[in-house]
N, C-alpha and C positions, 0 to 999 in steps of 0.2 A: 442241639437237645444234643447231652450224654444221660449215661445210666450211672449212679452211683453206686449200686448192688445188681448189675448185670446176672449173677452168680442163680439170682432167683427164675430168671427162666427155664431153666432146667422144668419146672412144674407143669411147664408148656407140654413134655413131652408125653407125662400120661394120658392128656388130653387128646393129643394127634394122635396115640396110638390106639384109644376107644376110637374115634373116628377111623380110621385104616380099619379096626377088627367089624364094625357093622359096616362098612364097606362092602368088604372081603366077604362077611355073610350073607351082603341081600339082603341089608334091612333097611330100613326107613333113616335115613341118616341121622337127623336130630326134631325135624319136628320144629314149628314158631316160637311155643312153651320153652322147649330146651336147648335151643338156639339162643334164645334169652338166658335161661340160667348160662349155655357157657360164655358167655359175650362178659358175665357180669363175673364169672370164674377168672377169665382173662384179663379183664379187668382190674380184679384185686391182684392178680400177680404182677402188671404193670405197675400198678399202686408199690407192692413191694420194692420191686427193682429200682424206685423211685428216680422215676426221670425228674432233668432240672437241666434251668438253662445259666450255665457260664455267668456270671458280673467282672466289671471290671477289677481284674485285682487290685489288692487295698497293699502298700507296703508297711511293714509291721518290725519293731528293732527287737534282734533277740541277741541274748546274750547266751553265752555257756561254757562247759570247760573243758580245757585240752587233757585229752587221756591218753596216756600213752601205754599200749600193752605188751609190755615183754614175754615173750613165750617163751621155754627153755626148750629149745630142739636137740637138747645131748640125748645120747642110746639110751640111757635109761627110763626115757619119756616114751618109749614101746612098751613099756611093763602093761602088762594086762589085768594089774587087780582094779582097773578103773574102766569101764568098757568102751569102744572096745580096744582102746589102750587110752594111757593118759593123753599123749598128745592129740588123739581125736576127741576125747571127750574138750581138751582144751578149746579147740576149733570148734566146735559144737555149742561151747559157751559164749566165745567171740561173735559167732553169728548173729546168735539171741541175741545178744546185746548190742550188737549194732544195730540191728531190724527193728528194737525196742524202744533204742535212745535215737531219738533222729538231732535231736537239738546240740550237742555235744560236738566237738572237733574232736576223731581217734585216728590216733599211730601206733602202725606196729613195728615191733623190733625181734627180730632172732637172735637167739645168743645162746651159745656152746661155751667155749673158751672164747670167742669172739664174738662179737652182736656187730648188727647189721640192721640196715632199714628194711623191713621187709613193703611199708606201706607208710607213702609220709601223712602229716597230721593233715583230715579232710571230713566234713559232715557226709559227702556222696558216701553211703552205705556202699551201693553199686559195686563204688570202683576200691575202695577198701576191701573186700569180701574177695574181688577180683584179683587183685595182686597179691593176699594174702594164698589163695587158691591156687596161684601160679609154683607155687612152691612145692619143690619136688624133695620131702626128708631124706630119704633115700640118699644124698648127693648130700649129703651132711656126713662128713668123715669123723669131726673129733667125737669125742664124748666123755671130756668134763665141762663142767660145770664152773662159769666166774659171772657172779654177781657184781661185781665191779663195775666192768666193760659193761654191759646192757643200762646201769642208772647212769654212769657220765654221758654216755648217747643220749639217754632220754633226757637228759638236762639242754644240750645239744639242740633238741627236736622243738622246740619248745617255749617262746620267750614271755611267757607268763609266769608273773610273781611263785606260782607255784602249783605246776602241775599236778595232777595225778595219776600213779603210776600205779597201772596192778601185774604184778608176778606172777605168772602162770607154771608152776615150779613145782620139783619135787623136791624143793630143797638143796639137792645138788649135792656137795660129799665133800664141805667146809666144815670142822670142828664149831667154830663159832664166824660171826660178820659183824663184829664189832668196827671195823675199818670200816663195811658198807654202809652200815647205820648211820656212823658219826658222816661220813659223806653228805647219805640222801639226807641228815636232820640241817646239816651246815648249807646247802645248798639248796635247800628250798621246797624238796619234792615230796609229797605224802606218799609214801608207800603202801599198798595193801596188799599182800600176800595170798592167792587164791592156791590152797595147798594139793595140789592132784598127784597125789599117790594114799596107800594106808599104809596102818601100822607096822600090819601081816608082811605086808610087802607083796613081792611075786619075782619071780625069776623068769630072764628073761631068754630069748631064742636069736640066733645066729642067723645071715642068710641062705644057709644050708640047712637050717630047720633043728638044730642040732643046741642044746643049752647051753648059754655063756658061763665060761669057769673062768678062776682067776688062774693069777703062775702058779698058782701050786696045786690045780686040778682040783680044787672047792667049785663048785655048783652058786654062781652068785646071785641071790636074794636082794634087789633091789627095795628099800622100805623110805621110807618120807624121815628126811632131817626138820626136826621141828626149830633146829639154829636160827633159821631163817625170819625166822619169829619177831627176831631181835629188832628187827630192819623195822617193820611195821609198829612195835611199839613206840621205835625210838623218834618214828614221823609223827603216829596220830593217826596210824592209816588203822585197816580191819585186816583178821585173820581169817580168812571162812575157808570152810574145810569141804574139799569134793567141792564140784561144777555148780555150784549153787546159784544162778541166777538171780534169784532173789537176793542173796545176801548181798551180789556187788551192785547191785541197783541201790538199797539201804543203803551201801557203805560212800558210794557216788553222790547219793543224794543229800549226805551228811554235810556238804557243804555247799557255802554259796555260788553260784553258778556265774562267774565274773569275770573269765578268763580271754573272753576275746568279746567282742561287740559289732555285730553287722545286719546287716538291714535284707528284707526279703521281701517276694511278692508272694500273697496269698491270694489265691483264687477262689471265689467265693460263687456258692451256686443259691437261686432264687428253684425251690424245690416247687416240683407242681405233682406230688401223687395226690392231692385233696382233689386234685380235679377229674382224676383216676377211681377214687374213693367215690365218686358223686356220680362217674358213669356207670360203676359197679350196684351203686344201690338203684337208680334209674331202672338198668338192666332186669333187676332183682323184680321191681316193682310191676315191670312191662308180661315181667314172664308168670307172675301173680294174678293177672286182669288181662281182660279183654282189648285195653290198649294193643297188646305188644303184637295182633295182629296186623293193625292197623297201622304204627307206626315202622314196623321190621323195615318196609321199602326204602324210608327215610331216613334212619340212623343208619343202615349199614356202612352206608359211606361213608358216614361222617367217623364210623369206627375204625375204615381202612386207613383215616386219613391221619387219625390221632397214631397206630400204629406204623407210623411210616419209619423209616429210617432212625435208629436212635442218637445216630453218630454223625448227622450230618442232615440238615434243614432239605426245604422242600427246595429250596434257590441254590443251594450249594453246589450241584453237576454244573450250574451257569453260570458262577461264580468263578467256579474251580476253570472250566473252556475257557472263557473271556480271559481269566489271567495265566492262560498255558499261551494263547492267541497273544498278548501282547507283549508277553516275557520273550516269545520267539520274536519279536516284531522292536526288541529293544526299546519297545515303552516299559521302562523295569517300575516308573515313581507309577504307574495305573495298574501294572502289572500289581504291585505291591497290597496296593488299596483293594482288587479284584480278591487278592486271596483272604484280606484281612476279614470281607465280610463274609466270607465262608465259615465255616467252622468244622474245629477235627484238629488232629495234631498234625496230618499232612500236611494242612495249610497252612498252617503257621510256621511248617517250617518252610513252605516255598514262596510265603511273604517275610520272612527273614532273611531268602538270599534276595527275593526282589528289591529288597530295602537296603541290604548292601549297593548290590549294581546299583543304584540309585544314588551312592552316596552317602547313603544315612543311617549311617554306621553305628550309632545309638539305639535308633529303632531294633534294626538287625542282631543287634545283641541282648537287648533283651527278651525280643523271644526267644534266641535259641538260647540263653539260658530258662526260661522258664518250659522247657521241655523235656519231657520226662522219660525214660527211655531201662529197662536192664539188660539190652542186646550190647554187648562190648564192642562190634564192630561199628554201629552206628555210634554211638556214642564216643568212639576215637574220630571219627567226623565231625560228629557235635563240637567234641570241644579245641576240635583242626579249626573249623571255622568260630569260635569262639576266639580264637589267637589273631585271625584273621582279623577281626574287626578291633579288638584291642591293639594290635598293630597301626590299623588304620587311625586309631583315636588316640595314638602315641602313649599307650601307657604298656614299655614295653617288659617292667616286672612281671606283671599280670599277664601278660601274653606267650610268655615264655613259660610260666606255670602253665596253661594252659596247652602249649603246645607236649609238656614234658608228660601230661595224662594222658593227652591223646598217645605218646609212643608208649607210656605202660601198658595202653588195651593193646592197641596193635601197631606193629613198624611199618613206617612210608618215611620214603628216603625224602620227599617232599618237604616234608614237615622238618625231619634234621635240618635243611637248606636253610627251611626260615630259623633256626633256633640259632643257625650260623649267621645270617643275616642280621637278626638283634641283636646278635655281637658286635658285628663289625658298625651297624647303625648307632650302638651306643658310647661306641671308645671314638667316634667322630662327635659326635654333638654331646659327651660329657654325660651322659646318663639323664638328660633331660627325660622326664616324663608327663609335664600338665600336656591337658588335651588343648591346649592353644598354642604350643611352642613346639620346635619343632617339624615343622608341615613338610620340611625335604629330605625328613628323612625315613617319611613316609613311601614318597615317594620312589627312595632307595628301595626299601626293604620286599621282601617278593611277597608280598599277600596273596597277589593273584593268583593261584596255581592252580593246574591241569593234573590231575592224572595221568597215567601211561594208559594205552589202547587198550581196552578190553578190561580197563580195572572202572570200579564205581568213582566218581569222581566226587571228590568232597570238599573242593574248594570255596570257600566264600561265597565266590562273585560266580561261580558258574554250576551249585550244587540243586535241581532242581527236582524234588522227591514226589513223589506219587504216590508214594506205599503211606499208609497209617498206619503200619505196626513200625513205630521209629519213638522217639529219642529224650537224653534228660542228661542236663546236667546240675552239678552240687557248686556248693558254693567254694571259694578256693582254700588249699591246704595251710599248711603250715609254712614257712622259707627255711630254704635249709640254710646249714650251720655253714660257715666259708671252709672250703677246701677241703671236708672232710671227704674219702671216697667210700666212707660207710653208710654216706647220706643219698650218693649216687642209686638211687633206688632202680626197676629194671627198664628197660628201654625195649623192649623187645615180646611183644606179643602178650605183653602180659606176664611171662614169666620171668624167675631169675636169671641173671644174665652168668657167663662165666666166671666172671670179673667178681661178682659176690661170693659165688661159691668159694672160691679161691679165698678171700676173704674171710668167711668164717671158718676154711679150712686150714688156716695157713700155719696154725701151732700143731695140727697133728702128730708130725714129725720127731715132735720134742713133748711128746708124753708119755709118763710113766706108770700111771693107770691107764688102765681099762676104760673105764669110765670117769 
């Protein structure tokens, strides 16, 4: 059994405080009548917390848009006319947008005079925000703004007929953007501009706290440049002033979502709150009549049973114990069935590991992809296990994508070795990717891996996880354009690598203007 709104259990604290107060004062705790009233209140709180039983997942078709968010990282984005500054206002907008919109795929580009990918196209919001949050803008040295590079990179990121581009910028410093508007229109980009600057503008401060001045010693005031609006007008996009989430959502909703189609499984729940409401009504009636004193001894055990753990069924500890014993004995098929019989996320994770060991890779993959968490370390292990399943199913392209996502969240040399193993297998078997082809490749690919001593295991064949604080996977992201180094997003603990900073800073020595 699960709780769909467990936050309401906080209402139990005042009741517990009342009981503690009466006990410390040496007063009678409650008495029969008040005990029934207390039971009624507890049942109402349980009903509000929405107890539910998960049913079999239902597969549904999902369509969505490809949305590329291009974020201006130039120095002028440190201006404070938007609080706390322009860049932070843009980050907040992106976080709110990704959290609210779970159907579309988002990718993030950072640009100054050069552009790089900060996050590939994905509808895994937690992964996207983790990658974007790993950026250290203090290491971005270029101070100019060139939009053409960002638009060209956005076109490479998506294979959609007409992807959506959100430009989060203060407008840059160009007198006109006619060339950029022409490129965006002729390459089927729909560009909406989010203007993150005011007309009055703001001064800028250097790293030592002093005001930034130009070559003539004049204090620089950075204000908005409305010339960028030409790109939105030419492509049918919107021009949005300030970090207005509502207007951004409306702009995206103004066109059909048909850039990609995928299938996803939705877990449906059978809610049980009405049983708790009925129990609350009965308890209240008992408190108001003489039946309460007679029925107290019979009903109390039932209430305790109903209030048992909300995350595990009554027999779950038995199934988990038997499953661990079967797994340790090498009886993986039996262990998978036992873990499957238990409820809870930890049991599903262990069931997936057992299915993998038993050779049931499709079942293992289905379970791994159904687990959710915002913990980056666990998600890295989960993506690693998903990649192992894809390798065993001969789907190397999906395996590569999963390994790259794992590496962006946490660096692991074994995952890197698996990427090389995939490349070798593909070159030997000419990129066969069908589930029934190339079985020899799976034996050659190093898909069963053990972590070094002292580290958490994360291989699909050896990953027993007993904690319930685990994990999740989203849908696969967009595909990387061929041999473009700007698309090589970070593969070290979710932070931008030195190569990325080099790419975005490479023109700084040629700049003639301070920004």
